[in-house]
C-alpha positions in Angstrom: -43.2 41.7 -1.1 -46.0 41.0 1.4 -44.0 38.5 3.4 -41.0 40.9 3.4 -43.0 43.7 4.9 -44.6 41.5 7.5 -41.1 40.1 8.3 -40.0 43.7 9.1 -42.9 44.2 11.5 -42.0 41.0 13.4 -38.3 41.8 13.5 -39.1 45.0 15.3 -40.7 42.8 18.0 -37.6 40.5 18.2 -39.3 37.8 16.1 -39.5 36.2 12.7 -43.0 35.7 11.1 -43.6 32.4 9.3 -47.0 31.7 7.8 -48.3 28.3 8.8 -48.9 27.3 5.1 -45.1 27.7 4.5 -44.2 25.0 7.1 -44.5 21.9 4.9 -42.6 19.2 6.8 -41.7 18.1 10.3 -38.1 17.2 9.9 -36.0 17.2 13.1 -32.5 17.1 11.6 -31.1 20.5 10.4 -30.9 20.7 6.6 -27.9 22.2 4.9 -29.7 25.4 4.0 -30.9 25.9 7.6 -27.3 25.5 8.8 -26.0 28.1 6.3 -28.8 30.5 7.3 -27.9 30.1 11.0 -24.2 30.8 10.3 -25.0 33.9 8.2 -27.5 35.2 10.8 -25.0 34.7 13.6 -22.5 37.0 11.7 -25.2 39.7 11.9 -25.5 39.3 15.7 -28.7 37.2 15.8 -29.7 33.6 16.6 -32.9 31.6 16.6 -35.0 30.1 19.4 -35.6 26.4 19.3 -39.2 26.8 18.0 -38.1 29.3 15.3 -35.2 27.1 14.2 -37.5 24.1 13.9 -40.0 26.1 11.8 -37.3 27.5 9.5 -35.9 24.0 9.0 -39.2 23.0 7.5 -39.9 26.0 5.1 -39.0 26.5 1.5 -35.3 27.6 1.0 -36.7 30.7 -0.8 -38.3 31.9 2.4 -35.0 31.4 4.3 -33.3 33.7 1.7 -36.1 36.3 2.3 -35.4 36.2 6.1 -31.7 36.8 5.5 -32.4 39.5 3.0 -34.7 41.4 5.4 -32.0 41.2 8.2 -29.3 42.4 5.8 -31.6 45.2 4.5 -32.5 46.4 8.0 -28.8 46.3 9.1 -27.7 48.1 6.0 -25.0 45.6 4.9 -25.4 46.7 1.3 -24.8 50.3 2.1 -21.5 52.1 1.9 -19.9 52.4 5.4 -16.6 53.9 4.3 -15.5 57.0 6.2 -13.3 59.8 5.0 -10.1 58.6 6.8 -8.3 55.2 6.7 -7.4 53.9 10.1 -9.2 57.0 11.5 -8.6 55.8 15.1 -5.1 57.3 14.6 -5.4 61.1 14.2 -4.2 62.5 10.8 -2.8 65.7 12.4 -4.8 67.9 10.0 -5.2 71.5 11.3 -7.1 74.7 10.4 -3.8 75.9 8.8 -4.0 73.0 6.3 -7.4 74.2 5.2 -6.3 77.8 4.9 -3.2 76.9 2.8 -5.4 74.6 0.6 -7.9 77.4 0.1 -5.3 79.9 -1.1 -3.6 77.1 -3.1 -6.9 76.6 -5.1 -7.5 80.3 -5.5 -4.1 80.9 -6.9 -3.9 77.5 -8.7 -0.6 76.3 -7.1 1.5 73.8 -9.1 3.1 72.2 -6.0 0.2 69.9 -5.2 -2.0 67.0 -6.1 -5.1 67.5 -8.2 -8.1 65.3 -7.0 -11.2 64.1 -8.8 -13.4 66.8 -7.2 -11.2 69.5 -8.9 -9.4 70.6 -5.7 -5.6 70.8 -5.5 -4.1 69.7 -2.2 -0.7 71.5 -1.7 2.3 69.5 -0.8 3.1 69.2 3.0 -0.5 69.8 4.1 -2.9 66.9 4.4 -1.4 63.3 4.4 -3.4 62.2 1.2 -2.4 58.5 1.6 -4.6 58.5 4.8 -7.8 59.7 3.0 -10.5 57.9 1.0 -11.5 61.3 -0.6 -10.8 65.0 -0.6 -9.9 66.2 2.9 -10.7 69.8 1.8 -14.3 69.5 0.5 -15.2 66.1 2.2 -16.1 64.3 -1.1 -15.4 60.5 -0.9 -13.8 58.7 -3.9 -12.9 55.2 -2.5 -15.4 52.7 -1.1 -14.9 49.5 0.8 -17.1 46.6 1.9 -17.8 45.3 5.4 -14.7 43.3 6.5 -14.9 42.7 10.2 -18.3 41.2 11.0 -19.4 38.8 13.7 -17.3 40.4 16.4 -20.3 41.0 18.7 -20.0 39.4 22.2 -23.8 38.7 22.4 -26.3 37.2 20.0 -29.8 38.5 20.1 -32.4 35.7 20.3 -35.2 35.9 17.7 -38.5 34.1 18.5 -41.2 32.5 16.2 -44.2 34.5 15.2 -47.4 32.8 13.8 -50.4 34.4 12.2 -52.0 34.6 15.7 -49.0 36.5 17.0 -49.1 38.9 14.1 -52.8 39.4 14.4 -52.6 40.0 18.1 -49.9 42.6 17.5 -52.1 44.3 14.9 -55.1 44.4 17.3 -52.9 45.7 20.1 -51.8 48.7 18.0 -55.4 49.6 17.3 -56.3 49.2 20.9 -53.3 51.1 22.3 -54.3 53.5 25.0 -51.4 55.9 24.3 -50.5 57.7 21.1 -48.4 55.5 18.8 -44.8 56.4 18.1 -43.3 56.6 14.5 -42.3 52.9 14.6 -45.7 51.7 15.7 -47.4 54.0 13.1 -45.2 52.5 10.4 -45.9 49.0 11.5 -49.7 49.7 11.6 -49.6 51.2 8.1 -47.8 48.1 6.8 -50.2 45.7 8.6 -53.3 47.6 7.3 -51.9 47.5 3.7 -51.4 43.7 3.7 -53.9 42.4 6.2 -57.7 42.8 6.5 -58.8 45.3 9.2 -59.9 43.5 12.3 -63.2 44.4 14.1 -62.0 46.1 17.3 -62.4 49.4 19.1 -59.8 52.0 18.3 -58.7 53.7 21.5 -56.8 56.8 20.3 -57.9 59.6 17.9 -54.5 59.6 16.2 -54.7 55.9 15.5 -58.3 56.4 14.2 -57.1 58.7 11.5 -55.1 55.9 9.9 -58.2 53.6 10.0 -60.4 56.3 8.5 -57.8 56.9 5.7 -57.8 53.2 4.9 -61.6 53.1 4.7 -61.8 56.2 2.5 -59.1 54.8 0.1 -61.3 51.7 -0.2 -64.3 53.9 -1.1 -66.0 53.4 2.3 -66.8 57.0 3.2 -70.0 56.1 4.9 -68.3 53.6 7.1 -65.6 56.1 8.0 -68.2 58.8 9.0 -69.3 56.7 12.0 -65.8 57.3 13.6 -66.0 61.1 13.2 -67.7 62.2 16.4 -66.7 65.9 16.4 -65.5 68.6 14.0 -62.0 68.2 15.5 -61.9 64.6 14.2 -62.6 65.9 10.7 -60.0 68.6 11.0 -57.4 66.1 12.3 -58.1 63.8 9.3 -58.0 66.6 6.7 -54.7 68.0 8.2 -53.2 64.5 8.3 -54.0 64.0 4.6 -52.4 67.4 3.8 -49.3 67.1 6.0 -48.9 63.5 7.0 -49.0 64.7 10.7 -51.4 63.0 13.1 -51.4 65.9 15.5 -53.0 69.2 14.5 -50.0 71.5 14.2 -50.7 75.1 13.2 -49.6 76.1 9.7 -47.5 79.0 11.1 -45.6 76.6 13.4 -44.7 74.3 10.4 -43.7 77.3 8.2 -41.6 78.8 11.0 -39.8 75.5 11.7 -39.1 74.9 8.0 -37.8 78.4 7.5 -35.6 78.1 10.6 -34.1 74.8 9.3 -33.1 76.5 6.1 -31.0 79.2 7.9 -27.2 79.0 7.5 -24.2 80.4 9.3 -23.1 81.9 6.0 -25.6 84.5 4.7 -24.9 83.6 1.1 -26.1 80.1 1.7 -29.2 81.1 3.8 -32.4 79.9 2.0 -34.8 80.5 4.8 -37.0 83.0 2.8 -37.3 80.5 -0.1 -38.1 77.7 2.3 -40.8 79.8 4.0 -42.5 80.5 0.6 -42.2 76.8 -0.5 -43.7 75.7 2.8 -46.6 78.1 2.5 -47.2 76.7 -1.0 -47.1 73.1 0.2 -49.7 73.8 2.9 -52.2 75.3 0.4 -55.5 73.5 0.5 -57.0 72.0 -2.7 -60.0 69.7 -2.8 -62.1 68.0 -5.5 -65.9 68.3 -5.7 -66.2 64.8 -4.4 -64.0 65.5 -1.3 -66.0 68.8 -0.6 -69.3 66.9 -0.7 -67.9 64.2 1.6 -66.9 66.7 4.3 -70.1 68.6 3.9 -72.1 65.4 4.5 -70.0 64.6 7.6 -70.6 67.9 9.2 -74.3 68.0 8.2 -75.0 64.5 9.6 -72.9 64.8 12.7 -74.8 63.8 15.9 -73.9 66.9 17.9 -75.5 70.2 18.8 -74.5 73.1 16.5 -73.4 75.3 19.4 -71.2 72.5 20.7 -69.7 72.0 17.3 -68.9 75.7 17.0 -67.3 75.7 20.4 -65.2 72.6 19.4 -64.1 74.4 16.3 -63.2 77.7 18.1 -59.6 76.9 19.3 -58.6 76.3 15.6 -60.8 79.0 14.2 -58.1 80.3 11.8 -57.6 76.9 10.3 -61.3 76.2 10.1 -61.8 79.4 8.1 -59.2 78.2 5.5 -60.8 74.8 5.3 -64.4 76.1 5.0 -63.2 78.2 2.0 -61.2 75.4 0.4 -64.0 72.9 0.8 -66.7 75.3 -0.5 -68.8 74.6 2.5 -70.7 78.0 2.3 -71.8 76.9 -1.2 -72.9 73.4 -0.1 -74.8 74.8 2.9 -77.3 76.5 0.5 -78.3 73.2 -1.0 -81.5 71.4 0.0 -80.9 68.9 2.7 -77.9 70.7 4.2 -79.9 72.8 6.7 -77.8 71.8 9.7 -74.6 72.8 7.8 -76.2 76.2 6.9 -77.0 76.8 10.6 -73.5 75.8 11.6 -72.0 78.3 9.1 -74.2 81.1 10.4 -73.5 80.4 14.1 -69.7 79.9 13.5 -69.2 83.1 11.4 -71.3 85.3 13.7 -69.6 83.8 16.8 -72.9 83.5 18.7 -71.7 80.6 20.9 -70.1 80.3 24.3 -66.6 79.0 24.8 -66.1 76.8 27.8 -62.4 77.6 28.2 -63.1 81.4 28.4 -65.6 80.8 31.2 -62.9 78.8 33.1 -60.3 81.5 32.5 -62.7 84.3 33.6 -63.8 82.6 36.8 -60.2 81.7 37.6 -59.0 85.3 37.2 -61.8 86.4 39.5 -60.6 83.8 42.0 -64.1 82.2 42.0 -63.1 78.7 43.1 -66.6 77.2 43.2 -67.5 78.2 39.6 -64.0 77.2 38.3 -64.2 73.7 39.8 -67.8 73.2 38.7 -66.7 73.9 35.1 -63.6 71.8 35.4 -65.6 68.8 36.7 -67.5 68.8 33.4 -64.3 67.9 31.5 -62.2 65.6 33.8 -59.3 65.3 31.3 -58.7 69.1 31.2 -59.1 69.2 35.0 -56.3 66.7 35.3 -54.0 68.7 32.9 -54.5 71.8 34.9 -54.4 70.2 38.4 -50.9 71.3 39.4 -51.4 74.9 38.5 -54.8 75.0 40.2 -53.3 73.6 43.4 -50.9 76.5 43.5 -53.6 79.0 42.5 -56.5 77.9 44.8 -54.6 75.9 47.4 -53.9 72.1 47.5 -56.6 71.0 49.9 -59.6 72.5 48.0 -58.3 71.5 44.6 -57.5 67.9 45.5 -60.9 67.5 47.2 -62.7 68.6 44.1 -60.5 66.4 41.8 -61.1 63.3 44.0 -64.8 63.5 43.0 -64.0 63.0 39.3 -60.7 61.1 39.3 -62.5 57.8 38.3 -63.5 59.5 35.0 -59.9 60.5 34.2 -58.1 58.3 31.6 -55.5 56.1 33.4 -52.6 57.4 31.2 -53.3 60.9 32.7 -53.5 59.6 36.2 -50.1 58.0 35.9 -48.7 61.1 34.2 -49.8 63.2 37.2 -48.1 60.8 39.5 -44.8 60.8 37.5 -44.4 64.5 36.9 -45.5 65.8 40.3 -41.9 65.2 41.6 -40.5 67.6 39.0 -43.3 70.2 38.9 -43.3 71.0 42.6 -39.5 71.5 42.8 -38.7 75.3 42.8 -35.2 74.7 41.3 -36.1 72.2 38.7 -36.3 73.2 35.0 -38.8 71.0 33.1 -38.4 69.6 29.6 -41.4 70.3 27.3 -42.0 69.8 23.6 -44.5 72.3 22.2 -46.7 70.9 19.4 -44.6 70.9 16.3 -41.6 72.3 18.0 -38.3 71.1 19.4 -37.6 70.1 23.1 -37.3 73.1 25.3 -36.7 73.6 29.0 -38.9 76.0 31.0 -38.5 77.6 34.4 -40.5 76.4 37.4 -43.9 77.9 38.0 -43.5 81.3 39.7 -46.3 80.5 42.2 -44.0 77.9 43.8 -42.2 80.7 45.5 -45.3 81.4 47.6 -44.9 78.0 49.3 -42.2 76.6 51.5 -40.5 73.2 50.9 -42.6 71.4 53.5 -45.9 72.5 51.8 -44.6 71.5 48.4 -43.5 68.1 49.6 -47.0 67.6 51.1 -48.5 68.5 47.6 -46.2 65.8 46.0 -47.3 63.2 48.5 -51.0 64.1 48.1 -50.8 63.6 44.3 -48.9 60.3 44.7 -51.3 58.9 47.3 -54.4 60.0 45.3 -53.1 58.5 42.0 -52.0 55.2 43.4 -55.2 54.8 45.4 -57.2 55.5 42.2 -55.3 53.0 40.2 -55.5 50.3 42.9 -59.3 50.8 42.9 -59.4 50.3 39.1 -57.3 47.2 39.3 -59.4 45.9 42.2 -62.6 46.3 40.3 -61.4 43.8 37.6 -62.3 40.3 38.4 -59.2 38.1 38.4 -59.3 34.3 39.2 -55.5 34.0 38.9 -53.4 33.5 42.0 -49.8 34.1 41.0 -47.9 36.5 38.8 -44.3 36.5 37.4 -42.6 39.9 36.8 -39.3 39.8 34.9 -36.7 41.8 36.8 -35.8 43.6 33.5 -39.2 45.2 33.5 -38.1 47.4 36.5 -35.7 49.2 34.0 -38.3 49.8 31.3 -40.5 52.9 31.5 -44.2 52.8 30.7 -44.7 54.6 27.3 -46.9 57.6 28.1 -46.6 60.8 26.1 -43.5 59.8 24.1 -44.3 60.4 20.4 -41.0 59.3 19.0 -40.3 60.7 15.5 -37.8 58.1 14.5 -38.4 54.5 13.3 -36.6 51.6 15.0 -36.2 48.8 12.4 -34.3 46.6 14.8 -36.0 45.3 18.0 -37.6 48.3 19.6 -36.7 50.0 22.9 -38.7 52.6 24.8 -37.3 56.0 25.6 -35.5 55.8 28.9 -34.3 52.2 28.3 -30.7 51.7 29.6 -28.1 49.7 27.7 -25.1 48.4 29.8 -21.7 48.7 28.2 -19.7 45.5 28.2 -16.3 46.7 26.9 -14.3 49.9 27.0 -15.3 51.3 23.7 -18.6 52.7 22.3 -18.7 53.4 18.6 -21.3 55.9 17.2 -22.2 55.6 13.6 -24.3 57.6 11.1 -25.1 56.5 7.5 -27.0 58.7 5.0 -27.6 59.2 1.3 -28.7 55.7 0.3 -30.5 55.7 -3.1 -29.9 59.5 -3.5 -27.9 60.9 -6.5 -24.4 62.3 -5.8 -24.7 65.8 -4.3 -23.6 68.1 -1.5 -25.5 66.8 1.5 -23.7 67.6 4.8 -24.9 65.7 7.9 -22.8 65.8 11.0 -22.2 63.2 13.7 -21.1 64.8 17.0 -21.0 64.3 20.7 -21.1 66.7 23.6 -18.9 65.8 26.6 -20.0 67.3 30.0 -17.6 67.6 32.9 -18.3 69.0 36.4 -17.0 72.5 35.5 -16.6 72.5 31.7 -17.9 71.1 28.4 -16.1 69.7 25.3 -17.2 68.5 21.9 -16.1 66.0 19.3 -17.3 67.0 15.8 -16.1 68.0 12.3 -14.5 71.0 13.9 -12.7 69.0 16.6 -11.9 65.5 15.3 -9.7 64.5 18.2 -10.4 65.3 21.9 -10.0 63.5 25.2 -11.6 60.1 25.0 -13.2 60.7 21.5 -12.0 60.3 18.0 -14.0 61.3 14.9 -13.6 59.6 11.5 -13.6 62.8 9.4 -16.2 65.2 8.0 -17.9 64.1 4.8 -19.9 66.9 3.1 -20.9 65.3 -0.2 -22.5 61.9 -0.8 -21.6 59.5 -3.6 -24.2 58.2 -6.1 -26.9 55.9 -4.6 -24.8 54.1 -2.0 -24.6 56.7 0.8 -21.7 57.4 3.1 -20.8 57.2 6.8 -19.2 58.9 9.8 -18.1 57.4 13.1 -17.0 58.5 16.6 -15.0 56.2 18.9 -15.5 56.8 22.6 -13.0 55.5 25.1 -14.8 55.2 28.5 -11.7 54.6 30.6 -10.0 57.7 29.2 -13.2 59.8 29.9 -13.5 58.3 33.4 -9.9 59.2 34.1 -10.6 62.8 32.9 -13.6 62.8 35.2 -16.2 63.3 32.4 -19.9 62.9 33.6 -22.0 62.5 30.5 -21.5 62.1 26.7 -24.5 63.1 24.6 -24.8 61.6 21.1 -26.1 64.0 18.4 -26.6 64.3 14.7 -27.2 67.6 12.8 -28.1 68.8 9.3 -25.3 71.3 8.5 -26.8 71.6 5.0 -29.9 73.8 4.5 -33.1 72.1 5.6 -33.7 69.3 8.1 -32.0 66.0 8.7 -32.3 63.9 5.5 -35.0 61.2 5.6 -33.7 57.6 6.0 -30.5 58.7 7.8 -29.6 56.0 10.3 -27.8 56.7 13.6 -26.9 54.4 16.5 -24.1 52.9 18.5 -22.1 49.7 18.7 -20.8 48.0 21.8 -19.0 44.7 22.4 -17.1 43.0 25.2 -14.3 42.4 22.7 -12.3 45.1 20.9 -14.0 46.2 17.6 -11.6 46.4 14.7 -11.3 49.1 12.0 -10.4 48.1 8.4 -6.8 49.0 7.7 -7.5 49.4 3.9 -10.6 51.6 4.0 -11.4 52.5 7.6 -14.8 50.8 7.5 -15.7 50.3 11.2 -19.3 49.1 11.0 -20.2 45.6 12.3 -23.9 44.7 12.4 -23.3 42.1 15.1 -22.1 44.8 17.6 -25.1 47.2 17.0 -26.8 47.9 20.4 -29.4 50.3 19.0 -30.2 52.2 15.8 -32.9 54.5 14.6 -34.0 55.8 11.2 -35.1 59.4 10.8 -38.5 59.7 8.9 -39.8 63.1 9.9 -38.6 66.1 8.0 -38.8 68.8 10.6 -35.8 68.2 12.9 -32.5 70.1 12.4 -30.7 68.4 15.3 -31.3 65.2 17.1 -30.0 63.7 20.4 -30.2 60.0 20.2 -28.5 58.8 23.4 -26.6 59.8 26.6 -23.7 57.9 28.0 -23.4 57.9 31.8 -19.6 57.5 32.2 -19.7 56.5 35.9 -22.5 53.9 35.5 -21.1 52.7 32.2 -24.5 52.6 30.6 -26.3 54.4 27.7 -29.8 55.9 28.1 -31.8 55.8 24.8 -33.7 59.0 24.4 -34.8 61.1 21.5 -34.7 64.9 21.7 -34.9 67.3 18.8 -33.3 70.7 18.9 -32.7 73.6 16.5 -29.1 73.9 15.6 -26.8 73.6 12.6 -24.0 72.2 14.8 -23.7 70.5 18.2 -22.9 73.9 19.7 -26.6 74.6 19.4 -27.4 71.8 21.9 -28.6 73.0 25.3 -27.2 70.3 27.7 -29.3 71.6 30.6 -32.3 70.7 28.3 -30.9 67.1 28.0 -30.6 67.0 31.8 -34.2 68.2 32.2 -35.3 65.4 29.7 -33.3 62.8 31.7 -35.0 63.9 34.9 -38.4 63.6 33.1 -37.5 60.1 32.0 -36.2 59.1 35.4 -39.5 60.1 37.0 -41.5 57.8 34.7 -43.2 54.8 36.2 -41.6 51.5 35.1 -43.5 48.5 33.9 -42.4 46.4 36.9 -43.8 48.8 39.4 -47.1 49.0 37.5 -47.4 45.2 37.6 -46.5 45.3 41.4 -49.4 47.7 41.8 -51.7 45.4 39.9 -50.6 42.4 42.0 -51.2 44.2 45.2 -54.7 45.4 44.2 -55.8 42.0 42.9 -54.2 39.9 45.7 -51.7 38.1 43.4 -48.6 36.4 44.8 -45.4 37.4 42.9 -43.3 34.3 42.0 -39.6 34.1 41.3 -39.9 31.9 38.2 -42.1 31.8 35.1 -44.3 29.0 36.6 -47.2 31.4 37.3 -50.8 32.1 36.2 -49.8 35.4 34.7 -46.3 35.8 33.1 -44.9 39.1 32.1 -41.5 38.9 30.4 -39.2 41.4 28.7 -40.3 39.9 25.3 -43.9 40.8 26.2 -42.8 44.4 27.0 -41.3 44.7 23.5 -44.8 45.7 22.4 -45.6 49.0 24.1 -49.1 49.0 22.7 -49.8 45.7 24.6 -48.3 47.2 27.8 -50.8 50.1 27.6 -53.7 47.6 28.2 -52.5 47.7 31.9 -53.8 51.3 31.9 -57.3 50.3 32.8 -60.0 53.0 32.6 
């Protein structure tokens, strides 16, 4: 089990982990088992580097079987990939009238029809039953096929060798990451922490720290964990993580509202939003043992921080703190001997005899007192950076930037780059920006109303000021770092990969990872979307929908359960119930030539939970692409080929109702990987302008290649055209976003 989980971690980084003790020989000639493994892996769309092949050739055959099993598990070869319709690339001709006739046929129990296993009668001359693998009326599948057409992919993905050193370096890089980890990285870190000892290194992010603290407490090291808890907010974050599994402090009312909204339904009789709200409130109730109460009381009592400062830190989440204080019986513990500081904290907090820094800032800002406002903001450089743009519009660019220059060296590098990236969009009067409120779905907001006070020349000057200031600050930081190297190699692919800043992806990528904004070129004429859900679940009604939104210059179109056939797109049929344990699948075939001829601009890939609640956990969505035509099984309609998979993600969070997982640019013939949650039971709930706003946000992101160019310029490094250099940065290195964040020097 241990090696299997560690293999999954390495596969996400385009590698296979082989422990050194398993390499027992040094045989050069390929053994029979290695040749068979290589052949089986190539059918799945992978191949091995020379070093990995040599290492696999000298390991026990049982480990080779384990490697193949992990690849098959991740690619879902044992799942059911049978759609509702056989040869679904040819439309069945079903219509709304067929559904109406079938409905009345079942109400009045017609005798001129065919009775199916699900209990429905399909009247004669309606649905062509010989074309279906299940009931066309209720979407319940009966027939299941296996993967037939595999190994059609036109490209094999190269896997590299990972040793214990590579695994440990990756483990440390996750802990040291200077940006928040996404769901894939969090999952990898949890697996590494479970099977490997915790390395001694500094943890850079508060969210990552919660995972470390949780591990220490599970192992009975509460005292050791307490050294990492510097403020009451750290304690609140940890307690909320244990209660909800969320690393960000999302207000209870936000979670309850989102859960309730996900349970709404088009048909009032099926709406369970009230029950969902009550259940969510019950789930969020706080219950603690005496041991846990004493542990938290000790943390607060022994915290090396002034009581007034602790109260001010607790103030923004005052409502949550009141609930936690009651649940943890802190008022009771504060009366005990030795808990005098906790007693003082309770007194100050409940009587609110403390100043709040943010209120002083807001007050002086409303009074238009620039000097006092900037004096306060300089005390907290991070918050100054986050409010820089609005203050430039409020107080004027020159004065604001002059004050910000004084403290820019204290601002974390990730914030400096964020300012540089988003200034382009913020100072555009006509640009709607994409934002994601804490715990909510992606939304678009109008431009700041104060922009109307300035003309375009002034706004352009503001953009340039920010860009020059940020680039100069980063050059200074790079220049301060002593570097004896002379040359640097930057892989051209790195100019297409954005730096991961502020993207907390909520889906897990079990195949080699890609950062949001990564572009996948299309080799052939077809792109095939796929969605698989219901694995290991009992047979039940569970309706997930795969859809796409097609945007034209002057109109929009959709391909979904309600419109199976449209220009350039063909759906495989709407499945609404899952079979026992094996799951089920839907597909959409996209013909790019046909869309280009119709002058389509973009195709947005989405999946939705039509059933009450959110998208079911472990649902997998992605797309396939190959230079050669991809076949569809004539017998069953199975159209999945693991060797053609470009990208796939697995849903793990339980708060999304709808998810955008890619956008096809028809003219450029490339797919942009992005993740955007939205509230909507069907694709009609998707706001395409919101997708465009998110694309604009991703396009403004700094790419890794440009960041390395900045480093080379600041440190006087010569950029070479080949990998013979003192510093080498390849696409393989960039597979680990946590390692890339080490370039964000503070």
